[in-house]
N, C-alpha and C positions, 0 to 999 in steps of 0.2 A: 622884423619885423620885431619891434620889443615888447615885452612881456612885462607890467606893473605888478606885482604884487600885494596885495590891499587885503586885509582883516576884516572877515566879516561884524556885522553886527554882532550874530550871534556868538563870538569869543572873546568879547569882554572878562567872562568871567574869570577869576583868580583863583589860584590855591588860596584855599582856607581853610582851618580847622573845622572838622565835621564834628566829630566829637570823638572823645578822650578813652582809650580801651587801655590798662593795665601804666596808666601813666604816661603814656603815648598817643599824642593829637595823632589820630587817621587825616590822612591830606584828599581831598578832593582835585584829583590831578588838571590843571589845566589846557584843556581842547583848544585847541586853534584854527580855526576853518579858516582857508585861505581860499579866494577869489582870484582866479586869471583873469587880468584885464588886458585887454589891447592895448596899445599905447594910441592916444590918440588920434583921430582922424583916420586911421583904420580898421575897417570893418572885416572880420572873417566868419565867415560863415558856416557851420558847425558840420562836421562832417560825420556821415555816416553811411558805417560799412554792416550790411547784411547779406544773408544766402538766402536764394529761392530757395521752396520746398525741394525739387527737381535736385538742386546743386547740393542740399543735404542729403538727398536718398543715393546721390552720385558716392560723395562721402565712403556714407557707410559701404558700398562695396568694394573698398580695398581688400581684396581677399585673404592676400599675401602682408599683408599687413607696413605696406614701403611708404604709406603716404602717398601713391602715386597708385591712379585707376585705368586701366586698360578697359578698351573697348570686349574685353572676350569676358574680365571680372564686371563691367557693367552688364553683360548680356547672359554671365552666371547667375546673379544675383536676384535679376530680375526674374528667372524664372523660378528660382529658388521661391520671392515673395509670392508671384504669379500663384502659383500652384498650393499656398496654404489660401490661398484665397478661396472660399465659398462657393462651388459651384465650378470648380476649376478643372474638376475628372471630366468634365463633355468636352476641354480644350478652349471654353467662353466663359465669360464670367458677366452679367449683369451689369444696368448703371449701379443699385444698390451694393452689390456685393464691391464693385468697383470702388463705392464711397465708402467701403468699409476698409478696404485696401489701402487709398487712400489715406484714410485718420492712421493706420497705422505707421504707414511707412511715409507718407507725406506730411504726418503730422494735424491735419483736417479735411475731413469732409470735402472741402469747397476748394482745394488747394489745385492749382493746378498741377498739370493738364489736368483739365477735362475729360468726363468718360465724351464729351462730344469732339472733343480733336481729335481723341485717343482711335475713338472708336470710325476708322477710313473707310468702309465700308457701307455705313449708314445700318444696320443689322438690329442697333440697342445690343448689341453685347462686344465684350472686347477680347479681342486674343491676344494671347503671349507676344505673336508676330507683330501685331500694332503695337503693342506697350511697349517692344522692342523698340520698331521702329522710330515710334516719338522720339522715346527716349537717345535714341543715335542723334536725332537733330540738338537735342539740346546738345547733347558730348560735341557734336561740332561746334557747335554755337559755343561753349564755355572754354573750347582746345581753341584760346588764342594764338597758342604761339606754331600752329599745326603739326605737332610733335605724336598724335598719338596718344597722351597719357595725361591723363586730367593730373597737375597738380595743386591742392588747396588755393594758396592766390587764385589760380584760375573760376573758382569754383565761388570765388565772393563780390561782391558788387559795392561799387565803391560812389555813392552819393555826395556832393558836393553841397548837400541842404538836406532840411530833416522832412521827412517824409509830408507832415501833417502842418510844414511851416509855409506863410502865406510867401508868396513869390518876393522878393527881393526889390527894396523898393516902396514899398504895401505894407510896410509892419506899421502896427498900428502904435 
């Protein structure tokens, strides 16, 4: 695809004297904003790269800082994060404590996985084993090459459309 660079309307300002200081003019720098415009007849959807909250937590579990996460590193990290949750000394945390854990480790109280999907036995409490089991499922899903190690590339998701954009052909 050929790309054309076209100056935007905002880039029409020219360098011109703004004031004089000690007999030397101070110039306003020329700011040139360029738009990348695809060649005529070629539509290219915007690409979006994002990381799921669970993937961000997995990336943070890189214990030896080699940019690779193994299952033992993930399990150790989850145990450490679980131990810091309110009420964890009983071996279980309630849904409110899980929401606090989720805020700290996933970035939002409502981030997935929800407590309902982690609480496999339905007792309204989360155990470390349940949390590790749910993240084991994430690990398997993220491990696209099935080598037992997650790298950053596997933790990112690429979409060929903007999440809030109308479907192709239905743009206004």
